[in-house]
C-alpha positions as CSV (number, residue, x, y, z in Angstrom):
1,M,-53.0,-80.7,-76.7
2,P,-50.0,-78.5,-77.6
3,I,-50.4,-74.7,-77.8
4,L,-49.9,-73.4,-81.3
5,E,-47.9,-70.2,-81.4
6,T,-48.5,-67.5,-84.1
7,R,-45.5,-65.3,-84.7
8,Y,-45.7,-61.8,-86.2
9,V,-43.2,-59.3,-87.5
10,V,-44.3,-56.2,-85.5
11,E,-43.9,-52.5,-86.2
12,T,-45.3,-49.9,-83.8
13,C,-46.8,-46.4,-84.1
14,G,-47.1,-43.9,-81.3
15,I,-45.8,-40.8,-79.5
16,S,-42.7,-42.5,-78.0
17,A,-39.5,-42.1,-80.0
18,S,-38.9,-45.8,-79.7
19,N,-41.8,-46.6,-82.1
20,T,-41.2,-47.5,-85.7
21,V,-43.4,-44.6,-86.7
22,N,-43.2,-41.7,-84.2
23,V,-46.4,-39.6,-84.5
24,D,-49.2,-38.1,-82.4
25,L,-52.4,-39.7,-83.9
26,S,-54.6,-37.1,-82.2
27,S,-53.3,-34.4,-84.5
28,S,-51.5,-36.1,-87.4
29,V,-52.0,-38.7,-90.1
30,P,-49.0,-41.0,-90.0
31,E,-46.9,-41.8,-93.1
32,F,-46.5,-45.6,-93.4
33,K,-44.0,-47.1,-95.8
34,Q,-45.8,-50.4,-96.3
35,R,-49.1,-52.2,-96.1
36,Y,-49.8,-54.3,-93.0
37,D,-51.8,-57.5,-92.8
38,I,-53.1,-56.9,-89.3
39,V,-53.5,-53.7,-87.3
40,L,-53.9,-53.8,-83.5
41,H,-55.1,-50.4,-82.4
42,A,-54.3,-49.9,-78.7
43,A,-53.2,-46.3,-78.8
44,G,-55.6,-44.3,-76.6
45,K,-56.1,-42.0,-73.6
46,S,-56.8,-44.0,-70.5
47,H,-59.8,-43.7,-68.2
48,I,-59.1,-41.0,-65.6
49,M,-61.2,-38.4,-63.7
50,V,-61.3,-35.1,-65.5
51,D,-62.0,-31.6,-64.1
52,N,-61.9,-29.3,-67.1
53,N,-63.1,-29.1,-70.7
54,A,-59.6,-29.4,-72.1
55,E,-58.9,-32.8,-70.4
56,E,-62.4,-34.0,-71.6
57,Q,-61.7,-32.9,-75.2
58,A,-58.4,-34.9,-75.1
59,F,-60.4,-38.2,-75.0
60,Y,-62.1,-37.3,-78.2
61,D,-58.9,-36.1,-79.8
62,V,-56.9,-39.2,-79.0
63,N,-59.5,-42.0,-78.9
64,Y,-61.8,-40.9,-81.7
65,Q,-59.9,-38.5,-84.0
66,G,-56.8,-40.6,-83.5
67,T,-58.7,-43.6,-84.9
68,I,-59.9,-41.6,-87.9
69,N,-56.3,-40.4,-88.6
70,L,-55.0,-44.0,-88.4
71,C,-57.5,-45.2,-90.9
72,K,-56.7,-42.4,-93.3
73,A,-53.1,-43.5,-93.2
74,L,-54.0,-47.1,-93.8
75,E,-56.1,-46.1,-96.9
76,K,-53.0,-44.6,-98.5
77,I,-50.9,-47.7,-98.3
78,G,-53.6,-50.4,-98.6
79,V,-56.1,-51.4,-95.9
80,P,-55.2,-54.5,-93.8
81,E,-56.9,-57.8,-93.8
82,A,-57.9,-57.4,-90.2
83,F,-58.2,-54.5,-87.7
84,I,-58.3,-55.2,-84.0
85,F,-59.5,-52.4,-81.8
86,I,-58.9,-52.2,-78.0
87,S,-62.1,-50.6,-76.6
88,T,-63.3,-50.9,-73.0
89,V,-66.1,-52.3,-70.8
90,A,-66.7,-48.6,-69.9
91,V,-68.8,-48.3,-73.1
92,Y,-71.7,-50.0,-71.2
93,G,-71.8,-47.2,-68.6
94,C,-72.5,-49.6,-65.8
95,E,-71.5,-48.8,-62.2
96,S,-72.7,-52.1,-60.9
97,G,-74.0,-55.4,-62.3
98,E,-73.0,-59.0,-62.7
99,K,-71.8,-60.9,-65.8
100,I,-72.8,-58.1,-68.3
101,T,-72.8,-59.3,-71.9
102,E,-72.0,-57.7,-75.2
103,E,-75.7,-57.3,-75.8
104,H,-75.9,-54.6,-73.1
105,P,-76.7,-51.1,-74.6
106,L,-73.8,-48.7,-74.9
107,N,-74.9,-46.2,-72.2
108,G,-71.5,-44.8,-71.3
109,K,-71.8,-41.1,-70.4
110,T,-68.2,-40.2,-69.6
111,A,-65.9,-38.5,-72.2
112,Y,-63.8,-41.6,-72.1
113,A,-66.7,-44.0,-72.8
114,K,-68.2,-41.8,-75.4
115,S,-64.9,-41.4,-77.3
116,K,-64.6,-45.2,-77.4
117,I,-68.2,-45.7,-78.6
118,L,-67.6,-43.2,-81.4
119,A,-64.4,-45.0,-82.4
120,E,-66.2,-48.4,-82.4
121,Q,-69.0,-46.9,-84.6
122,Y,-66.5,-45.3,-87.0
123,L,-64.5,-48.5,-87.3
124,T,-67.6,-50.6,-87.9
125,Q,-68.6,-48.4,-90.9
126,W,-65.0,-48.0,-92.2
127,C,-64.3,-51.8,-92.1
128,N,-67.5,-52.5,-93.8
129,E,-66.7,-50.1,-96.6
130,H,-63.2,-51.4,-97.1
131,N,-64.0,-55.2,-96.5
132,V,-61.7,-55.4,-93.5
133,V,-62.3,-57.9,-90.7
134,L,-63.0,-56.0,-87.5
135,G,-62.4,-57.4,-84.1
136,I,-63.4,-55.2,-81.1
137,L,-62.1,-56.3,-77.7
138,R,-63.6,-54.7,-74.6
139,P,-61.2,-55.5,-71.7
140,S,-62.0,-55.1,-68.0
141,L,-59.5,-53.8,-65.5
142,M,-56.0,-55.1,-66.6
143,A,-53.5,-56.8,-64.5
144,G,-49.8,-56.9,-65.4
145,K,-46.4,-55.5,-64.8
146,N,-46.4,-51.9,-63.7
147,A,-50.3,-51.9,-63.8
148,S,-51.8,-48.4,-63.9
149,G,-55.1,-47.0,-62.9
150,N,-57.1,-48.4,-60.0
151,L,-54.9,-51.6,-59.7
152,G,-51.7,-49.6,-59.7
153,A,-53.2,-47.3,-57.0
154,M,-54.0,-50.4,-54.9
155,V,-50.5,-51.8,-55.3
156,N,-49.0,-48.4,-54.3
157,G,-51.4,-48.1,-51.4
158,I,-50.6,-51.5,-50.0
159,H,-46.8,-50.9,-50.5
160,S,-47.0,-47.6,-48.6
161,G,-49.3,-49.0,-45.9
162,Y,-52.2,-46.7,-46.7
163,Y,-54.6,-49.0,-48.5
164,V,-57.7,-50.2,-46.6
165,N,-60.6,-52.4,-47.7
166,I,-64.2,-51.1,-47.2
167,A,-66.7,-53.4,-45.5
168,G,-64.5,-56.4,-45.9
169,G,-63.7,-55.8,-49.6
170,K,-66.5,-58.0,-50.7
171,A,-67.2,-56.4,-54.1
172,N,-66.5,-58.6,-57.1
173,K,-64.7,-57.2,-60.1
174,S,-63.6,-58.6,-63.5
175,L,-59.9,-58.5,-64.2
176,L,-57.8,-59.5,-67.2
177,M,-54.2,-60.6,-67.5
178,A,-52.7,-58.1,-70.0
179,D,-50.9,-60.9,-71.8
180,D,-54.3,-62.4,-72.7
181,I,-54.7,-59.6,-75.3
182,G,-51.9,-61.2,-77.2
183,H,-53.3,-64.6,-76.8
184,I,-56.6,-63.8,-78.3
185,I,-55.4,-62.0,-81.4
186,P,-54.7,-65.1,-83.5
187,L,-58.2,-66.4,-82.6
188,I,-60.0,-63.2,-83.7
189,V,-58.2,-62.1,-86.8
190,N,-60.2,-64.3,-89.2
191,K,-63.5,-64.2,-87.5
192,G,-63.9,-60.7,-86.1
193,G,-66.6,-59.7,-83.8
194,T,-67.1,-57.8,-80.5
195,Y,-66.0,-59.5,-77.3
196,N,-65.7,-58.8,-73.6
197,V,-62.3,-60.0,-72.4
198,C,-61.8,-60.8,-68.7
199,D,-61.0,-63.7,-66.3
200,T,-63.8,-66.2,-65.7
201,R,-63.3,-65.9,-61.9
202,H,-64.5,-62.6,-60.7
203,I,-62.4,-62.0,-57.5
204,T,-63.1,-59.6,-54.7
205,F,-61.1,-56.6,-53.7
206,G,-60.3,-58.4,-50.5
207,E,-58.8,-61.4,-52.3
208,L,-56.8,-59.2,-54.6
209,S,-55.5,-57.0,-51.8
210,I,-54.4,-60.1,-49.8
211,S,-52.5,-61.5,-52.8
212,I,-50.7,-58.2,-53.4
213,A,-49.9,-57.8,-49.7
214,R,-48.4,-61.3,-49.6
215,Q,-46.2,-60.6,-52.6
216,L,-45.0,-57.3,-51.1
217,G,-44.4,-58.9,-47.7
218,K,-47.0,-56.7,-46.1
219,N,-49.7,-57.4,-43.6
220,K,-53.2,-58.1,-44.7
221,P,-54.9,-54.6,-45.3
222,I,-57.3,-53.6,-42.6
223,S,-61.0,-53.1,-43.3
224,I,-63.0,-50.1,-42.2
225,P,-66.8,-49.9,-41.9
226,Y,-68.9,-48.5,-44.8
227,W,-70.2,-45.6,-42.8
228,V,-66.6,-44.4,-42.1
229,A,-65.7,-44.6,-45.8
230,W,-69.0,-42.8,-46.7
231,S,-68.1,-39.9,-44.5
232,M,-64.6,-39.7,-45.9
233,A,-66.1,-39.8,-49.4
234,K,-68.4,-36.9,-48.7
235,V,-65.5,-34.7,-47.5
236,G,-63.6,-35.7,-50.6
237,D,-66.6,-34.6,-52.8
238,L,-66.5,-31.1,-51.2
239,L,-62.8,-30.8,-51.9
240,G,-63.0,-31.6,-55.7
241,N,-61.4,-34.1,-58.0
242,K,-57.8,-33.6,-56.8
243,V,-58.4,-35.6,-53.6
244,L,-57.6,-39.3,-53.5
245,F,-61.0,-40.5,-52.2
246,N,-64.6,-39.4,-53.0
247,S,-68.0,-40.9,-53.7
248,Y,-66.9,-42.0,-57.2
249,K,-64.0,-44.0,-55.7
250,L,-66.3,-45.3,-53.0
251,N,-68.7,-46.7,-55.5
252,K,-65.8,-48.3,-57.4
253,M,-64.6,-50.1,-54.3
254,T,-67.9,-51.2,-52.9
255,K,-70.2,-52.1,-55.8
256,T,-69.9,-55.5,-57.7
257,L,-69.2,-55.0,-61.4
258,T,-68.5,-58.1,-63.5
259,F,-68.6,-58.9,-67.2
260,S,-69.3,-62.2,-69.1
261,N,-66.5,-63.6,-71.2
262,Q,-68.6,-66.5,-72.5
263,K,-69.0,-65.2,-76.0
264,A,-65.2,-65.1,-76.5
265,C,-64.7,-68.5,-74.8
266,H,-67.4,-70.2,-76.9
267,E,-67.0,-68.6,-80.3
268,L,-63.2,-68.2,-80.3
269,G,-62.2,-71.1,-78.1
270,W,-60.3,-68.6,-75.9
271,I,-59.2,-69.7,-72.5
272,P,-58.4,-66.7,-70.2
273,T,-55.6,-66.8,-67.6
274,D,-56.7,-67.0,-63.9
275,V,-55.6,-63.7,-62.5
276,I,-55.5,-64.4,-58.8
277,T,-53.0,-67.3,-59.3
278,N,-50.9,-65.7,-62.1
279,Y,-50.7,-62.0,-61.3
280,K,-47.2,-61.1,-60.2
281,I,-46.2,-57.6,-59.3
């Protein structure tokens, strides 16, 4: 069956000068010159460790207030037919678990998670009031070119020879090819709804690290016992958030945390890309 392509004329809005509309949504309401049929809201502050109140407040300024400012701008030029919001699986607040669904309570406690929850709640009310189709996508860890966050740290660690697996790297994680966000948009714009988006195969850190090492021409990362990593994490806890390894990182690397994509697959007919065979550095 041939794949049908949907083509869009795209304009962008953000802090970079290369955007069609150059604006900081956290502090300003943009001035748009025309109405848009579809809005994809992916502007936000990414999930990082914070160690002061100013950094914590920035999540609310960007992810929540920025969403409000965007909607105010859209009201001025005419609301879109559909609004797609890129949220996060962090809203569930889970440190471990398997195939977590969209029905899970939103228990996220970090400033990042709370700011995304507030944005979701605001958009739900705003779209209802303005008769706009709302699609909320909750991606897992994203894989793609120049990946950031934990995946980027893994790539850099393997490249420099400093990355190690812990207890065999057996923890399973949900990943998503970044390009799949684009693939799902034509499927969600008419229907709306809230969906986890991730690969169906939940690979282990060990599998992922071997794939990355092979692409970089490096040896398979070594594995250290859990008790060694635990001792290193406790030292890191004493030294504060500026260190590269602590108990937070240990939990991330050793606890299985996966999410279910069945709702998106069944309701939208979405077929995710297999990460382990398609992720190229």
